[in-house]
N, C-alpha and C positions, 0 to 999 in steps of 0.2 A: 620661830616655827618655820619648817621647810614647807613650801607648796609646790604643787605639781600640776600640770596641765590635765584636765579631765578629757582626754581624747579632743574632740573637736568642738566640745559643748562651750568653751569659753569659760568654764569655771575654774579657777585654781584650787584644788582641794588640799588640805593639809596632808602631809604625808603619811602622819598616823591619823585613822579614822576611828570613832567611837561606834563600836558594835553593840547592838541592845539585845542579842540572843541570851544573854545571861540573866536578863531580868524578866525573863518570861515565865520562870517557874521551873524550866527543865534543868537548870543547874541548882536545884535546891533552893531555900529560901533567902530571900535578899531584902536588906533594909532599904526600904523606900526612902527614907529621908538621907541616908548617905548616898544613896544612887542620885537624887536629887543634887546634893554637894558636889559629886564627881562629876555631874553635866556641867555644872556652873563653873568648876575648877577647870575642866577642859576648854570651855568657852574663854575662859580669862587667859588660858595658856596659848588659846590660838588655832585650837581644834576647830575645823567648821563642817566636817562631814560627819554626819550620824545616819546610822544603817539600822533598819528594822524591817519588820515583815508582819504580814496579817498573821503567818502561822506560829510566829513566837508567841504563843500561849493564846491565839486566836484573838489578837486583840489587846492582851495584857502589856506586851512590851511597848505597842503605839501608844496606849493611854499612859504609860508611865514616861515615855519621851515627851509626848504632848506637854505633860504636866509639868515636868522639869524644865523643858525649853521656855514656856510661858512666853512673855514678851519678846525674848530675844529669838525666836524662831526664825525671824527673816533675816538674821545675821548669818546664818547657816545653810547649808546643803543637806536636804533630807531625802533620804532614799527610803522606800519601802517597795514591798515585794507582794505578789498574788499568785495562786496557781496551784496551791498544796495545802493538805490538811484537812481535806473534806471526807469523813468517813463513808458518805453517800456516793462518793465518785470511784468510778475504777481507777486502783493504785493510788487513790487519794488525791488525785491530781483533777484540775479542772481550769482549762484557759479559754473557755468559751466566752463570746461577746456578753452574753447576760451575767456571767459569773465575774468576768474584769470590772464591768460596769458598777454592778452591785457591790463588790468588795472596795472598789475605789470610793466610792462614797461613805462606807464605812470607816475606812481608813482615814480620810479626811475630818470625818467626826472625832475618831479616836485620837489623832494628832491636834485637833483644834486648829486647824489651817484650811485654806481655801484652795492650795495645790500643793504639791510635792514637787521636788525638783527632778527626781528620778523616779520612775516607775519600772520594775522589772517583773518579768515572768520568771518565777522562783525556780520550777523545774519544767522541762517539756511535758506536754499533754499529747499523748499518742492518740488520743481519741477526738481531738480537737485540729482542724486544718489550720496549719500556721496563716493562711490567708485571712481566716476569721480573727484570729488572736491580733494580727499586724495591722488589719483594719481598724479593730477597735483601739489599739494603741495610738493609733495615728489620729483618731479622732479625738482623743483624750488630750494630745499635744495640741489639737485645733481649737479646743475647747478651752485651754489655758490650765487644765487642772493637773496638768505636769508638764514641766518644762523639757524634760527628755525622757527617753523610755530604752529599753534594752532587755538582757536576759540574763539569767544564772544557770550554771550546770548543763548548758547545751553542749552537745558534741561539736566536732568542726562541721561534717556536712549539714546539721541542722543550723549551724551560724550561717553557712555559705547561702542556704535556702531562704532562710530569714532574710538576710541582707538584700536579696533580690526584690523582696516584697515593700522593704521600707528601711533605711538606714538604723543599724543598732548603733545607738549612742554610746552605752556603758556597760560592761559586763561585769559578772562577779563570779570568781571561782575560788576554791581552796587552794592555798600555796603555803608550804612551810618546809622546813628540813624533812619530815617524815611525808610529805605529800608533795611529790614533784613531777605529777603526771603531765601538767599543763605546760610544760617547757618545749615539749616536743612539737605539738601543732597548735594547740590555742593561743599561746602568747605568741609565736610569731605571726599569726593571721592578724591578731589585734594590732601588733606594731605596724602591720603593711597597711592596715585599713584604718589607723589612727583611732581605734577604739579605746576609750577608757576602762583601765581594768582595776576592779576592787578585789583584793584579797582578802579572804575570811579564813578563821582558823588560824592565825599569824603566829601563834603561840602553841600551836598542835593540841588545842583544846586543854590547855594547862600541862601539858607533858613537858613543854619547855620552859616551865618556870622554875624546874629543877627541886620542886618541893615535894614531888610525890614518893612514895615508898612502895616497896612490892606487896606489902601486905596492908596497903591503906584500903579504907572504907569509904566509900563514897555515900552522902546522903542516899536515902533510899527514893528520893524524888528527881535525883540527878541520872540522867541518862547513861553516865559512865559508869553507874553502879551495875550495870547489865553486861559487864565486860566479857562473861561466858555465852552471853545469848542475845547477840546484835543483831538479829535479823540478817538482813540482804547485805548489809552495808560492809562490803570488803574493807574499805577504809578503816573504818572504826575497829575493826577487829585486828588488822595488822598493827594500831596504835594500842589497843588495850585488852585485846584477847589474850586468854592465858598462855598461848603459845608463843607471844611476843612481847608482852609487857615487860618481864624481866630484862630481856636484851636491850629493849630499848631504853630502858632505866640506866643500864650500864654506858649506853652510849650518851646520854644525858650528862652522866657524871664525868666522862671523859673531855666533854665540851667546856665544863667549867674553867679549867686551866686556860683555854684559850680566851675565854671572855675575861678573865682577871688579867692577861697581858694587856688588856686596853683599859684596864682599870674600870671593867663594866660587869654588870650582874649578868646571869646567864639570860633572862628575858630580854634585857636590853642587847644584848650580842644576838639572839636569835630573831628578836624583830628587826635588826639591822640588816640580817641576811635576807629576811622576806622582803625588805625594801630595795635590796640592791640589784634585784631584776629591772633591767630598763623599762620591761612593759607595765611594771606597778606605778599606778598613780597614788593609791592610798592603802595600806595595810590595816585591817581592822583589828581591834582590840577589845576586849570587854573589861569594862571599869566597874568594880563594886563601889570602892570607897575612893574620895578625893585623892589621897596619899599615892594611889596606884598610877594616877594620871602623871605626876611627875616622875615617877620611877620608869613608865615606858618612854617618856619624851626623852630620856638618856640615850634612846637608839639614834638620835637625829645629828649628832656632834661627831661623828667618826666615820671611818671606812675601813672594811675589812680588806686586809691585804690579799693579793692573789694566793701566796702561799698557803695562807691560812684558810682560804677556800678549799684547797685542796686537802689540806689536814682533817677539815670538816668531813670531806668526803671519805678519806681513809679511816677515821672514827666508825662511820656508819658502815663502811665495808667491812671493817675488822669485827663488827659485832653482828654481822649478817641482818642488818635492819632493812627491811622492806619499805623501799620509798616510792615504788609504782605499783600498787597494789592492781592485780587485774580487773578490768572492767569497771564499770561505775555502781550498777544496781545488778545483782545476779538475778532477781525476779523479773528483771526488765532489761533485757540486753539491748534494746533499741532506745534506751532512756537517753 
């Protein structure tokens, strides 16, 4: 297993991290026993970073992870998040002190642990002053209920403002061949400030598995089934929306021969691309079954040549693929 430094935390995290969004129910049904076996296979193979969130099924994912880790919880770095998914809150976001403190206690119960290693604000909350949020996070660290804290999906100006209040230890952002927005401002800032970076969506929410077809039907409980009505998220529309999905699949097909040059599957090749950026400490992948663990760890034993990085860019340009969708959330341009 390849391990990388998690910013200044002193934690060495596995380059491949275990993402638990998939077990929340929003990707359709999942076999709990298979998930447990996947977690133990990951542990046996050296994966030591596990990411979940309160909003992933409002506790479903956290409870599943806590159950699966069992007595091995203290062998790993557990990350969870707070601040989004509340129907009664404006824009479903709430990073007030009261919410953070109450949610942390519930997350600890869900995970069956007395502390988490990293506690993140899932999305910025325009209705709560950052000073209030970060005082709460600092108190959580002082109490020993989280070793480190940070944010996810914050804009550069917000990162800079928050860093003046308290050091941001870890951040989490989407990063894959179909979503390259963070390379311009966010990643250079993280590298300059030695902040640990977790990449989510490493395989573009399944698009880079190479198994999708233009006429495929997702389970009705799967958020990707809403390809024609994805609300305000530009990113998901440019990946799965009707005006983009077919051209994206053509690009995926053209990537397969490049992966084959290295004797790799497309997911292995795509994950290697994600891990190739020097800012990335860990690239998160969702595992449903134990055999998927071994498959994705095949991304660790090779390097993509510079000429093939150029070839990847040419494939995306030739197919007119959008890799930097405008904005973050249309309904909240300051988010």
